[in-house]
C-alpha positions as CSV (number, residue, x, y, z in Angstrom):
1,X,120.3,110.1,163.4
2,X,116.9,111.8,163.5
3,X,113.6,110.6,162.2
4,X,113.7,112.8,159.1
5,X,117.1,111.4,158.0
6,X,115.8,107.9,158.7
7,X,112.9,108.3,156.2
8,X,115.2,110.0,153.6
9,X,117.5,107.0,153.8
10,X,114.7,104.5,153.7
11,X,113.3,106.2,150.5
12,X,116.7,106.1,148.9
13,X,117.0,102.4,149.7
14,X,113.6,101.7,148.1
15,X,114.7,103.4,144.9
16,X,117.6,101.0,144.6
17,X,115.4,97.9,145.0
18,X,115.0,95.7,141.9
19,X,111.2,95.4,141.8
20,X,109.6,92.5,139.9
21,X,107.7,93.1,136.8
22,X,103.9,92.5,136.6
23,X,104.5,89.3,134.7
24,X,106.9,88.0,137.3
25,X,104.4,88.8,140.1
26,X,101.6,87.1,138.1
27,X,103.7,84.0,137.5
28,X,104.7,83.8,141.1
29,X,101.1,84.2,142.2
30,X,100.0,81.4,139.9
31,X,102.7,79.1,141.2
32,X,101.6,79.8,144.8
33,X,97.9,79.3,144.0
34,X,98.5,76.0,142.2
35,X,100.6,74.8,145.1
36,X,98.0,75.8,147.7
37,X,95.2,74.1,145.7
38,X,97.2,71.0,145.2
39,X,98.1,70.8,148.9
40,X,94.5,71.4,149.9
41,X,93.4,68.5,147.7
42,X,96.0,66.2,149.2
43,X,95.0,67.1,152.8
44,X,91.3,66.7,151.8
45,X,91.9,63.3,150.3
46,X,93.9,62.1,153.4
47,X,91.2,63.5,155.8
48,X,88.4,61.7,153.8
49,X,90.4,58.5,153.7
50,X,91.2,58.3,157.4
51,X,87.7,59.5,158.3
52,X,86.2,56.7,156.2
53,X,88.6,54.1,157.8
54,X,87.8,55.3,161.3
55,X,84.1,55.1,160.6
56,X,84.4,51.5,159.5
57,X,86.6,50.6,162.5
58,X,84.3,52.2,165.0
59,X,81.1,50.7,163.6
């Protein structure tokens, strides 16, 4: 199999892919963003809590 045939086959495979709609991509991106923001807030809260506890213990 030569390189030209490889790229022809790859192009053919890409044409058979079921690509998501813009709406599906937007909804998926929103879900990921909400999850990341939520997880960030949880980690921030835990960090702040343990930091405050450690400051009180070490004082």
